[in-house]
C-alpha positions in Angstrom: 69.4 92.0 67.0 67.7 95.5 65.5 64.7 96.7 66.7 61.4 97.1 64.5 60.7 100.8 64.0 58.0 102.1 65.3 55.4 104.2 63.3 53.2 106.3 64.9 49.3 107.9 64.7 48.4 110.9 66.1 44.4 111.2 66.3 43.3 114.4 67.0 38.8 115.4 68.4 37.5 118.9 69.5 38.7 117.4 73.5 41.0 114.7 72.7 39.1 113.0 74.8 35.3 110.8 73.7 35.8 111.2 68.8 39.1 110.4 68.6 39.2 107.6 71.6 36.7 105.5 70.4 38.6 106.6 66.5 41.8 105.2 68.0 40.9 102.4 69.7 38.7 101.5 65.8 42.2 101.8 64.4 43.8 99.8 67.7 41.3 97.3 66.6 41.6 97.5 62.4 45.8 98.1 61.9 46.5 95.2 62.3 43.3 93.2 60.1 45.6 95.1 58.0 49.1 94.1 58.4 50.3 97.5 60.0 51.9 95.8 63.1 53.8 98.2 65.6 52.3 101.2 65.7 51.6 103.7 68.5 48.5 105.7 68.5 47.9 108.2 70.8 44.7 110.9 71.0 45.1 114.4 70.6 43.6 117.6 71.4 42.9 119.5 68.1 45.0 122.5 70.2 47.5 120.8 70.0 47.6 118.0 66.7 50.1 120.4 65.2 52.4 119.6 67.2 52.3 116.4 67.9 51.8 116.1 63.8 54.9 117.2 63.7 56.7 114.1 66.1 54.4 111.5 63.7 54.2 109.4 60.5 49.7 109.8 60.1 47.2 112.6 61.4 43.5 110.7 61.6 41.5 114.2 62.0 38.0 114.2 63.6 37.2 118.1 62.2 37.8 120.0 59.3 41.4 121.1 58.1 40.9 124.3 56.8 44.6 125.4 55.3 46.4 124.9 58.9 49.6 122.7 57.3 50.9 119.4 59.6 54.1 117.7 59.6 52.6 114.8 58.1 50.0 113.6 55.7 46.5 113.6 56.8 43.7 111.3 56.7 40.2 111.4 57.2 38.6 110.0 61.2 35.0 109.9 60.5 34.2 107.5 58.3 36.3 105.3 61.9 34.1 107.4 64.2 31.2 106.5 62.3 32.0 102.9 61.0 31.1 103.5 57.3 33.6 103.6 55.1 36.7 102.8 56.6 38.4 100.7 53.3 39.3 104.3 50.9 41.0 105.9 54.1 42.6 102.3 55.2 43.5 101.8 51.9 45.4 105.8 52.3 46.7 104.5 55.8 48.2 101.6 54.5 49.8 103.6 51.7 51.1 106.2 54.4 53.3 103.7 56.5 54.2 102.7 53.8 52.3 99.2 53.8 51.0 96.4 51.7 49.0 94.6 54.6 46.6 92.6 53.5 
């Protein structure tokens, strides 16, 4: 029996502690409700985000991205941090992860 491929999301903020943990926890709560299962959500600090993004399917960023190029698609994590306006970014996440969930 083949195991299912696990998708990886990284979430980054300045210190990799407070804001990113809040967003990661909110994502872990919301992802299954949107049909997104078998998703690994890792918290990293912003200075290490570029290196981690090369091994991730999606980067949820709480800081302005600027001109930095990452190794995966980037979605704003601010709506998940403030708890408002999450529908648009959630649709982007489903699209990037190639999942049509409900």
